[in-house]
C-alpha positions in Angstrom: 162.0 86.2 88.5 160.4 82.5 88.6 156.6 83.5 88.7 155.6 79.4 87.3 154.4 78.5 91.6 152.2 82.2 91.7 151.0 81.8 88.7 150.0 77.8 89.4 148.6 79.0 92.8 146.8 82.1 91.4 145.0 79.9 88.5 144.2 77.0 91.6 142.6 79.6 93.3 140.8 81.1 90.7 139.1 77.5 89.7 138.7 77.1 93.6 136.5 80.0 94.6 134.9 78.7 90.9 134.0 75.7 92.1 132.6 76.9 95.7 130.4 79.7 92.9 128.6 76.2 91.4 128.7 74.4 94.3 127.0 76.2 96.8 124.7 77.3 94.1 123.8 73.6 93.5 123.0 73.4 97.8 121.1 75.9 97.7 118.8 74.6 95.0 118.6 71.2 97.3 117.0 72.8 100.2 113.6 74.1 100.7 112.3 77.2 99.9 111.8 79.9 102.0 110.3 83.7 101.4 112.3 85.3 104.2 114.7 84.9 106.6 114.9 80.8 107.6 116.4 79.7 111.2 116.7 76.4 109.6 118.3 77.3 106.3 122.3 76.6 107.6 121.4 73.4 109.1 120.0 72.1 106.2 122.5 73.1 104.4 125.1 71.4 107.0 123.5 68.5 106.0 124.6 68.7 102.5 128.0 66.9 101.2 127.9 69.7 98.5 127.4 72.5 100.6 130.3 71.8 102.4 132.2 70.8 99.8 131.9 74.4 98.5 132.7 75.8 101.8 136.1 73.9 101.7 137.0 75.1 98.1 136.4 78.5 99.8 139.4 77.5 102.9 141.6 76.2 99.5 141.0 79.7 97.6 141.9 81.2 100.5 145.4 79.3 101.0 146.1 79.1 97.3 145.3 83.0 97.5 148.1 83.5 100.0 150.5 81.7 98.5 150.3 83.3 95.0 150.8 86.3 97.4 153.6 85.5 98.9 155.4 84.6 96.3 154.7 86.3 93.0 153.3 89.9 92.6 150.2 92.0 93.2 150.2 92.3 89.3 149.9 88.6 88.1 148.2 87.3 90.8 144.9 89.4 90.9 144.3 89.9 87.5 144.2 85.7 87.0 141.0 85.9 88.7 139.3 87.4 86.0 138.7 84.0 84.8 137.1 82.8 88.1 134.1 84.0 86.0 134.5 81.4 82.8 136.0 79.1 84.9 132.6 79.1 87.0 130.3 78.6 83.8 131.9 75.6 82.4 131.8 74.0 86.0 128.2 74.4 85.7 128.0 73.2 82.3 129.1 69.7 84.2 128.0 70.6 87.8 124.2 71.9 86.7 123.5 70.5 83.8 124.0 73.8 82.1 124.2 75.2 78.3 126.8 77.1 77.5 126.5 78.3 74.0 128.8 78.8 71.8 129.0 82.6 71.9 129.5 81.8 75.8 132.7 79.3 74.7 134.0 82.3 71.7 134.0 84.7 75.3 136.1 82.1 77.5 138.3 81.8 74.7 137.9 84.9 75.0 138.7 86.2 78.6 141.4 83.2 77.9 143.5 84.7 75.1 142.9 88.7 76.5 144.4 87.3 79.7 147.7 86.1 79.0 148.2 88.5 75.7 147.5 91.4 78.8 149.7 89.8 80.5 152.7 88.5 78.5 152.9 92.7 77.0 152.6 93.6 80.4 155.7 91.2 81.7 155.3 92.5 85.8 158.5 91.6 87.6 159.2 93.2 91.3 158.1 91.4 94.3 158.5 93.8 97.5 158.0 91.9 100.5 157.8 95.0 103.1 155.9 99.0 102.6 156.7 101.9 104.0 153.5 103.2 107.1 153.8 106.1 104.8 152.5 104.1 101.7 149.9 102.6 104.0 148.2 105.8 105.2 148.1 107.1 101.5 146.9 104.0 99.4 143.7 103.0 102.1 143.1 106.5 102.8 142.4 107.0 98.4 141.0 103.6 98.5 138.3 103.7 101.6 137.6 107.3 100.4 136.4 105.9 96.8 134.6 102.5 98.1 132.7 104.9 100.5 132.2 108.0 97.5 130.6 104.5 95.0 128.8 103.2 97.9 127.3 106.6 98.5 126.2 107.5 94.8 124.8 103.6 95.0 122.7 104.2 97.7 121.2 107.6 95.8 120.3 105.7 92.8 117.5 103.2 92.5 117.9 99.7 92.0 119.4 98.6 88.7 122.7 99.0 87.1 123.8 102.0 88.3 123.6 100.9 91.2 125.3 97.6 90.6 127.7 99.0 88.8 128.8 101.2 91.7 128.5 98.3 94.2 130.6 96.6 91.9 133.6 98.5 91.6 133.3 99.7 96.0 133.5 95.5 95.9 136.2 95.3 93.2 138.8 98.4 95.5 138.0 96.4 98.6 139.0 93.2 96.8 141.4 94.5 96.1 143.2 95.9 99.1 142.5 93.3 100.8 144.7 90.4 98.3 147.2 93.7 99.0 147.0 93.5 103.1 147.5 89.4 103.0 150.4 90.1 100.9 152.1 92.0 102.9 151.0 90.0 106.2 151.9 86.3 104.2 155.5 88.0 103.7 155.4 88.9 107.9 154.3 85.7 108.7 157.4 83.7 106.7 160.0 86.0 107.3 159.0 86.4 111.4 157.0 84.3 112.5 153.5 83.4 113.9 153.1 85.6 116.8 154.4 88.9 114.4 151.1 87.4 111.9 149.2 87.1 114.4 150.1 90.5 116.2 150.6 92.9 113.1 147.4 95.4 111.7 147.8 93.9 108.3 146.7 90.8 109.3 143.6 91.7 111.5 143.3 94.9 108.2 142.7 91.9 105.5 140.3 90.0 107.4 138.3 93.5 107.6 138.4 94.3 104.1 137.6 90.8 103.0 134.2 91.3 105.0 133.2 94.4 104.2 134.1 92.9 100.4 131.8 90.1 100.5 129.0 92.5 102.3 129.6 94.5 99.1 128.9 91.8 96.9 126.1 90.8 98.2 124.7 93.9 97.4 126.1 94.5 94.5 124.3 91.2 93.5 121.1 92.9 94.5 121.1 95.5 93.7 120.6 94.9 89.8 121.5 93.0 86.9 125.0 90.8 87.0 126.1 92.4 83.1 126.7 96.0 85.5 128.3 94.6 89.1 130.0 91.5 87.6 132.3 93.8 84.7 133.0 96.6 87.3 134.2 93.9 90.0 136.5 91.3 87.9 138.1 94.0 85.5 138.0 96.6 88.7 140.0 94.4 90.6 142.6 93.9 88.0 143.1 97.3 87.5 143.2 98.0 91.0 145.8 95.8 92.3 148.0 96.7 89.7 148.0 100.3 91.2 149.0 98.8 94.4 150.9 96.8 93.1 153.1 99.3 91.5 152.6 101.6 94.1 153.2 99.8 97.2 155.3 96.9 96.7 157.4 98.7 93.8 156.2 96.3 91.1 157.4 97.3 86.8 155.1 96.8 84.2 156.5 97.5 80.4 155.6 100.6 78.0 156.4 102.0 76.0 154.8 99.7 73.0 154.1 97.0 74.5 150.7 99.2 75.6 149.3 98.1 72.4 149.1 94.6 72.8 148.4 95.6 76.5 145.4 97.3 75.6 144.3 94.5 72.9 144.2 92.2 75.2 142.8 93.9 78.1 140.0 95.1 75.4 139.1 91.2 74.7 139.0 90.3 78.1 136.1 93.2 78.8 134.6 91.9 75.6 134.4 88.3 76.5 133.8 89.5 80.6 130.5 91.6 79.4 129.8 89.0 77.1 129.4 85.9 80.3 127.8 88.4 82.5 125.0 89.0 79.6 123.7 84.9 79.6 121.0 83.3 81.5 123.7 80.3 82.6 125.8 83.3 84.7 122.5 84.8 85.7 121.5 81.9 87.4 124.5 81.4 89.4 124.2 84.3 91.4 120.2 85.0 91.6 118.7 86.6 94.6 115.2 84.1 94.9 115.1 81.5 96.9 116.0 77.6 96.3 113.5 75.2 95.0 111.3 73.5 97.4 112.2 70.1 95.6 114.9 68.3 97.2 116.1 65.4 95.2 
């Protein structure tokens, strides 16, 4: 199956998300600091072209992801979002005048090379366009139970690594479910038109799952260090998406001795993501403290 189109659009989506992260952080640093909630914050941001550009990047990322999921396997598209963190850090060095040390560049290379090895060895294939309702019931029930269990486990722990890791994993499951539902909703739009798209439960399902994912993400970022939440989020999304692609859409990956290079590639990705999440520049992109008081 031809995979160039979904790969290109998935890469564009990851790049757009990375741009959104950096641009929105740049805008947040340029508005007055506030100790708590401030009613005028959104008005300040709306007057910042860089923030509006960040929001446009979010929209572009969503559209690119929809096209990628509509034309290619879930098992190819979602793992490519592992590149979002490396791309955000590279862009931050350019737009925020940050500094990525040599070890950071090595980690970026490790993620890129590892992902390439893992996907080439797995060679995902298959792209079912409709999923029986009974499969959705089982998959959604299992995923919902996992999200609830991880959220409950997080609430029983104080702020720190364990809490952040649990919420990061819950966010990952929610993102994977969002992508799976979006994939079928896009096929409904393509096969049956706008009316069917607007009346299908999958459309409202992926919207609800996306909102839940964003809510969990914000809490994960505040619960503990990035080095705890980011690996669980990044790697969990890819792993759960792989499982959903195989179980729901009957996608296939190579097994046998191909599992060895796949494991080697995954190991490189894990090492790279862990190293990147420890960098001060990565922490600054998601830091929860208020923005700087000076306005350029």
